[in-house]
N, C-alpha and C positions, 0 to 999 in steps of 0.2 A: 135141247141146248147144245150148242157147239162153241168151243173156244179154242183158238189156235194162235199161232205166231204170225199169221197173215190174213188180212180181211177177205181176200178172194178165196182162200181155202175154207175159212169158216162159212162163207156164203155158199160155196159148193156143197159143203156138208149139210147146211140147212136146206138147200134145194132138194137134196135126197129125202130128208125128213118130210118136207112139205109135199113131196111126190109119193108119199106112202111108204118110203123105205124105213129101215130101222137104224139103230145106232151103228151097227157094223157096216151097213151100206154107206152111211154118212162118213165114218172114219176113213174108209177106203177111198171114197171120192175126194175127201179133203187131202188125204195123203198123196194122191197123184197130182193134185193141183200144187201142193207144196214143192214138188220136184221141179215145177216150171217157174213158180213165182219167187222162190228163194234158191236159185241154182248155186249160189255161193255157199250154201249151207247143207244141201243134200241133192241127190240126183237119182235117176232110175236104177243105177247099179249099186245103190247103197244098201243099208240094212234097216230092219225095223223090229225091235222088241215091243211088245204091248202086253198090258194087263187088262183082262175083261171079265165081266160077269153077265150071265143071262138073267133076264127078268125072273124074279121069284127064286133065284138061287143065291146062296151065301157062300158059294164055292168058287173063289176067283181062280182063273187060269192064266197062264202065260203063253203068248204066241212067240216062238223063237224064230224070227226072220233074220238071224245073224248067221252068215255063212262061215265056213271053216277055212283053215289054211290049206293051200294046194298040196298035192301029194309030193311035189318036189321041194317044198319049203321045209328045210331042216337047218338046224344050227350049223351043221357041217358045211352046207352049201354057202352060207353067209361067211363062215370062216374062210372058205376057199376064195371068197371075193375080198378078203381083208377087212371085213366089217364086224364090229362088235355091237352095233346097234342097227336095227332095221330102219332104213330111211323112211321118212314120213311122207314122201311124195314119189311120183313116178309109178313104174309098173311092178317093182319088186314087192311092195307091201300089200298087193291086192289079195283079198280073200274072195271066196265065192260070193257073188252078189246074192243077197237074201231078200231084198225088199219086194221084188216082183212076186216071188213065190210065196212070201209071207202074206202079203195083202190078198193074193188070190186064194190062198188056203182059207183065210178068215172069211172072205166073201163066199166061198163055196159052202162052208159048213155052217155059217151063222147069218149070212146076208140073205137078201131076197131079190136083189136087182141083178140084171145081166151085166156082164163085163162092159158091154158098150155103154150102158147107162152110167156106170160109175166112172168111165174113162172120158165121157163126152166133153166135159168142161176142160179137163186137162189138155186134151187134143186141140180144142178150140183155142186155148190160150197159147199153146206152143205154135200153132199155125198162124194165128192172127196177131200175136204179140202180147207182152205183159209190160206194165209200166216199170221202168228201171228204178230201183231204190238207190239212194245215195251210197249205201254200203256196198252194193254190187260194183259201182264205179270205183270206189276206194279199193276194193279187193283186187279187181282186175288191174288197176293201176300199179298195185304193189308187185304183181308178177308179170307185168307187161314185157319187161326185158327177157325174162325166162321164156315166155310164149314166143316172142319174136325170134330169139336165137336158137331155142332148143325144142319147142313144142309148136311147130307150125300149124298143126291141125287145130290147136286151141286158139292160136292167133287168128286163124280164118274165121272162127266162130265168135270170139269175144273182143276182137280189136278191129271192128269195121272201120275202114278208112284210116287204119293205123292208130286208133285211140279207143279207149273204152267207151261204150255207149253212155250217153249223157242221162243223168237222172231225169225222170219224167217222160222220156221218150219211150217208144215201143220197141222191144227187142223180140225178134221171132226166132224160132228154132224149127223150121219146117222139116228138117231131117228127123228130129225126134217125133214130130207128129206123124210122119210117114212110117216110122218104126212101129209106133203104136197101132196105126191103121193096118199095117201088115200083120201084126199079132192078132188083131181083131178079125182080119180076114181068115186067118188059119183057124181061129176059134170057131167062127160061124160056119166054116166048111164042115165042121163036125156034126152039124145038124141043129135042130131048134132047142134041144135040151140045155138048160142053163148050166148044169154041172158038167155036162160033156164039153160044152164050149170052154169053160174055165180050165178043165183038164187039158184040152188041146192047146190052149194058150200057155199053160205051164210047160208043156213039152216043147212048144215052138221056141220058148226062151232057153230052157236048160239043155236041150239036145237038138235044136233046130238052127235057124239062121242067126240068132243072136249069139249062141255059143260058138258057132263057126267064125263069126266076125271077131269075137273076143279072142279066140284061140289064135287066129292069124295075126291080130294086132300085138298080142303079147310076145310074139317072137321077135319083134323089133326092139331096138335099144333106144332109150331116151334118158335124158339127164334127170337125176334125182338129188335128194338132200346130201348124198355122199360127195357131191361134186363131180361124179362120173356118170357115164352112160351105162345103163343096164337094161337087158330084156326082162320080161316078166316071167313068172313061174306058173301062172294060172292057165289051165287048159280047158278045152271043151269037155274032156273026160271028167275033170273036177266038177264042172257045173252039172253034168248029167248024173253024177253019183250022189248029189246032195238034194234034200228037200227040206222045206220049213216044217216045223213040228210044234206040238203043244207039250207043256209040262205043268206040274203043280206049282202054284205060286208059293212064295215064302210068306207066312203070316206070323206076326209078332204082336202079342197082346200088350197093350199100353193103357191099362185101366179100362174105361168105357170104350176106348178105341182099340182097333186092331189095324196095324199098318200092314199093307200088302206090297211086296216087292218081288222083283226077279231074283234068281239065285246067285250063287257066288261066282258065276261066270260073268257077272256084271259087278259094278260097284254098289248096286242097290242095297245090300245088307248094311252098308256103312251108315245110311240114314237111320236104320233101326238101332244100330249100336250107339250112335250119337244120342238118340233119345233115351236109350236105356242108361247111358252114363249120366245124362242130365236128370233122370228121374229121381236120383238121390240128392239133387241140388235144387229141386223145384221151388222150395221155399225162398231161395235166393234170386229167383227169376222174376222180373217185373217189367211192366211197360208204363210209361207216363204219357198221356195224351197220344197214344198210338205209337210211341217211340220207345225202343228198348233202352234200358239203363246200361251204363258202362259195365256193371257187374254181369248183366245178362250176356252181353256180347263177349266179354272175357271168358266166362265159363263155357259158353257155347263153342268158342274158338278153341279152347284148350281140349275140350272133349272131342272136337273135330280132329285135332291133331292125333289123338290117341286112336280113334276109329280108323283114320286113313293110314296110319302106320300099320295097323293090322291088315287093312286092305292090301298094302304093298307086300306084306310078308306071307299072307295066307290065302288070298282070293285067286281064283283061276278056274279054268274048265278042267278040273281034276276031281277024281272021285273021293278024295279025302279032305276036302275043305271043311274045317272043324266048326261049322256054323252053330252047331248045337252048343258048343262051349262058348264061342265068341259072343253069342246072344243070350247067354245065361246070366241070371242075376248075380251069382257068386263071382263069376269072372269080372263082370263090370263093377261090382262093389270093390274088388281088388284094384282094378284099373283106375277107378275114380280117385283113389288115394294119391295118384300122381298129379292131380290137378292142384297147382299151386297158386300163390298170390301174384306171381309174375309170369310173363309169357315164356314158354319153353322154347328153346332153340334147338332141341334135339328131336330126332326121329326115333320113337320108342315103341316098337311093336311088342306085344305081350307073348306069353308062353302058354297058350291054351292046352290044358291037360298035361302040362309039364314039357310039351314039345318046344324045342329051342328055335326061335325065329332065325331066318336067313334073309338078308337083303342082298340084292344084286351088287356085286363088287364094282360094276361099271359106274355106279353112283359116285364112286370116289374120283372119277375122271374129271379133269378140269373142263367145264363146258366150253371155254374159249378155244379149246383144242379141237373141237368138233367142227368139221368143215361146213360151210354154208354155200348153197348153190343159188339162192334166190327163190327156191321152191319153199313151200310152207306146208308143214304137216297138219297144222290146225286150221279149221275153217274160218275163224273170225279174225279180221284184221282191223285194229283200231287206227285212227289217224296218226297216233304216235308211232305206228309201225310195230308195236307189241301185239302179240297174238294171244288169244284166249279161246279155249274150245267152245264151240257153239254148234247149233244144229236147228232143228225145228221141233214142234210139239203140237199135238192135237188131243183134246178131250171131248167126248160126246156122251150124253145121256138122253134116252128117249122117254116118252110118256109111259111106256110099259115098264121101264126100269132097267133095260139093257144099258151097260156102261162100258166105255172103252177109254183107256189112257195109253197113248202111243208116242214114242220118241224116235221118229225116223231120222237117219243120218247117213253120211258117207256118200262118196261119189260127187262131192262138191266140185265146182268147175275148175279149181286149181289143185285138185288132189293128184290128178294124173292127166296125160294128154287125151284130148277128145278123140274118140273112135269115129272117124268121118262117116262110115257107113251107117252108124247108129244114132249119132247126135248126142252122145253122152260119154262120160268117162268112168273109170273104175274107182272103187273105194280103196282106202289105204289103211284099213283097220289092223293089218298085221304089224304095223309099227308099235302096237301096244304089247306085243310079246317081248319077253326077254330071250336072249340067245344063250345065256349061261345055263348049263344043265342043272336039273334037280330042283327048280323053283316051280311053284304051282302054276305060274303063267309062262313057263318056258315053251318056246315054239315047238310044235310037232305037227306033222301032217294030219289033217282031219280034226284038228282041235280048234275051238273057238277062242279068239282073243278075249281077255278080260276087258270088257268094254265099259265106257263111262255112261252109256245110254241107260237111263234109269227112270222109266215111268212109274207112277205111284197110284195107289188106291187106298182108301181107308174105310173100314166098316165101323159103324156105331151100334153098339149093343148087338153085334153079330150081323148087321144088315148093311149092304153096300151103301155108302153115303156120299163119298167124295172121290172123284178122279182128278189127279193134278200132276203137274210136271213142268219142266223147263228145259230149254237148251242150256248148254254151258260147259260141256266137257267135265273136267274134274270139279267144277263148281256146281253141277246139277244137284247133288245131294247136300250141298251146303246152302244153296239158295232155297231149296225145298225145306230145309231146317228153319230158315228165317221165316218162311211162310207158315210153317206148322206152329212155331212158337208164337207168332203174332196171333194166330187163330185160336190156339188152345190155351195159351197163357195170357196173352194180351186181350183176349175176348173180342177181337176184331172180326168183322165179317170177311168173306173171301176177297172181295175187292179191296177192302181196307188192308187186309193182310198182304196182298200183292203190292199195294202202294207203300206199305211201311218200309222204312230204310233197310237196306240189305248190306251184307258184308260177306267176305270169304277170305280164306288164307291160302297161300301157295307154299306152305311149310312142309311139303312132302313131294315126292317125285311126280312130275307131270306124266300123264299117260301118253303124251305125244312127244315125238322126236323134237329136240334132243334130250328129253326127259329131265329138264332142269327143275330145280326147286329153290325156294327163297325162304330160308329159316326165319321165323319171326314175323314175316311180312303179313300184314292185315289190310286188305283193301276194303274201304268203307264208303258208303254214300254220305256226303257231307251233311245231309239232313239229320244225321245222328246228333248233330249239334257240336259246337266248338268245345264246350266244357267236357262232354263225353269223350270226344276224340283226344283232348289233352290228357284226360285221365287214363285212357287206354295207352297212350304214348308213355305216360309216367310208369305204367306197369310193364314196360319193356316191349310192347308191340311196335313193330316198324310200320308205321301207318302210311298207306297210299290213299290219298283222297281222290276217289274216282269221279267226284262231281255229285250233284244232287240227285240225278236220275240216270244211273249208268249200269247198275248191276241187276242181273236176272231178267228172264223173259217168261215169267210164270203164266200159266193159265190153269183154270179149274172149272169143273162143273159139279153140281151136287143134286141130290134128291132126298127130300125129307120122307122117310118111309111111312110116317103117320099121315101126313096130308097129301103126299104125292107132289108137293111143290118142287119145281125145278129152279135151279139158280146157276148162273155162270159168271165168270170174271176173267179178265184178260189184262195183259201187261200194257201200261201206258208208255213205257220207255221205248223210244224209237218211233212211236206213233204208227205202228202197223199191226200190233196184236188186236184181236177182235173177238168179242163174245156176242152171240146172237141166239135168239130163241123166241118161242111163243107159247 
């Protein structure tokens, strides 16, 4: 079974399985296709965290394909530029690209196919063209002036004849196809051994022609969110000194279930904390005809605010993130007492182990005073012009029981100027760092930003059962909460759980520039029902009606350990998510 955010990616993954490959081959093939078919949401120089298990193993692992901050990226450097926030676009916020090395490491160690086999469909789509989605045109239209006036290499790629490509037409990227072909050429020059080829391709990226092109391009200055032109900090030496890696997954018992997430360098533990907070309120949670009650949405939202306040105060790529306390029963019993009958308008981090929380002082800054350049830090652009974090996602399970959940992101077409020799642009994850000293997520060379990317897995009675996830920036672990509650409280199957009305709050700092927040705001799908929405409003929630089918891009796969039955589900919103299997 393969489920992803785009039908062509799911089909590419399924083709790998049909050709005798395993779940790891399928995930890598789908991941490369996603870089081509959803270029407004991810790209080749992005990042990829993934959670996976091997058949017969109950020991989930994490693939860290998230690159680190460059050696020259220090708070002092940004202070010298007169910046107290890292811009969300341009070259300054680039971290070391991690997606290529991450996917290839997973393929080398757990896959069976050659690099050519898993890249074949992505190369074909880049060379021959992909059908343009409505959202691609909308996104490019939003930044067309920026491209024309300041990012001419991007204008050359994405504004053919001076306007965005029309939906339904084919858009080609032959330069990207040529880059991949050159990487394959260097791989196959290493001989016929599959692993040797993969290693050669990793070197060609990190210390070969790709790194050389990135190094040269980052020395140029381009407009970014600060309203000024800046050169980048990323160098070829930064790329050569980093490799993707594996680490133990975070596992949190929840009765018969065990939730599996990435560690505190992501926002992933927040989903576990939301569920731990709600565990003491389970008797008050309910669904009627597949729709959550107002009480369910209210309690979930208030627990979300508490968990994400802790995310802001305590999470980061630091050695002392107190997850053992943050995810303990006693701590969450204490925090749960803060949940009231009305919507909280405060950001209230806790004090794990008696440690006093610190929030960035820049949050006190008036958002209207932050300059706007026309560039956009977040990938998703809605017709209203408002942006919300988004990316792509893929889940795979094979007949043997191998299972993968991956959330690739970064390097979307409007994150930074296109590198003309390569056909793609850099990611801008460094915007997620704070520049204020002494915070868990303070910028430092060689450090990972605390990312929003948050794939998920769940064990049932200790056996891997479900892989799931969604794009959505700060909303990822909120929409996954909606899915989880619908499945485990509402008793809905996976597809019904994805279809069930979703919600999220913006009542904490965004992970994306300019780090805005909206106290009390609660975005809901109107299918919650007028009565439920009115009740939530009467309890103090500042309701944003997002429409009937607007929130979340969930996908999921599952395997019943007793029968071996495989299942999959995908998001109907936007009419492009796709689940396939046999």
